[in-house]
C-alpha positions, 0 to 999 in steps of 0.5 A, spaced: 544 460 789 549 461 794 551 467 799 557 471 796 561 476 800 566 481 797 571 485 801 575 491 801 578 495 806 580 502 807 585 506 812 585 513 814 591 517 817 590 524 820 585 529 820 580 530 815 583 535 811 590 534 812 590 526 812 590 521 807 588 514 806 588 508 802 583 503 799 584 496 798 580 490 795 581 482 797 582 481 789 588 485 789 585 490 784 586 495 788 592 495 793 593 501 797 590 506 792 590 513 795 585 517 797 584 524 800 580 530 802 583 533 795 581 527 791 574 527 794 572 534 794 577 537 790 581 535 783 586 531 787 590 525 784 587 518 787 580 515 787 574 517 792 568 512 795 563 516 790 568 514 784 568 507 786 560 507 787 560 510 780 564 504 777 561 499 781 554 501 778 556 502 771 559 495 771 554 492 775 549 495 770 553 493 764 552 486 766 545 486 768 543 489 761 547 483 757 543 478 762 536 482 760 538 482 752 540 475 753 533 473 756 530 477 750 534 472 745 539 478 743 547 477 744 550 484 745 556 486 741 558 491 746 555 495 752 559 501 754 556 504 760 558 510 765 555 512 771 555 519 774 554 519 782 552 526 785 555 527 791 552 534 795 551 537 801 544 536 804 540 537 811 543 531 813 550 532 811 554 530 805 549 525 801 550 521 794 543 523 791 543 521 784 546 516 780 546 517 772 547 512 767 549 513 760 549 507 756 550 505 748 550 498 746 551 495 739 546 489 739 545 485 732 537 484 731 535 488 737 529 494 735 529 500 740 523 497 744 526 491 746 532 494 747 529 500 752 525 494 755 532 490 757 535 497 759 530 499 764 529 492 767 537 492 768 536 499 771 531 496 776 534 489 777 542 491 777 544 489 785 548 496 785 541 500 783 537 496 788 543 498 793 543 505 792 537 509 796 538 515 791 535 517 784 537 513 779 536 516 772 539 513 765 540 515 758 540 509 753 541 508 746 542 503 741 547 504 736 
């Protein structure tokens, strides 16, 4: 395998509470996407780093589960994954402490045991799961 790199950038202008920032990705999917104190700690319009981590974890996990199911001889019809990242104040400061995965999948021919094994392997093996130094929990159900 070759070494792959992905790049994103952020720019922040102003103070913590009154400033504003933008996030962009090299692919152009995000281009000067707004984020601020309000989008991170309140309910403002825009994104925030934790939301992006949740999206990355959900997307990574769904692909990893598809791979695990494929290795077990199953082809998923659909996998819906969401991740909820918990961001809380700890003694060290604001910290991502958890990521919870909710997963529902339609996998023709799979039984619960095969699905659970694939889901747990995907949870442990997903590169974003391995990146996070947080507790990662999951609810997975075969439909």
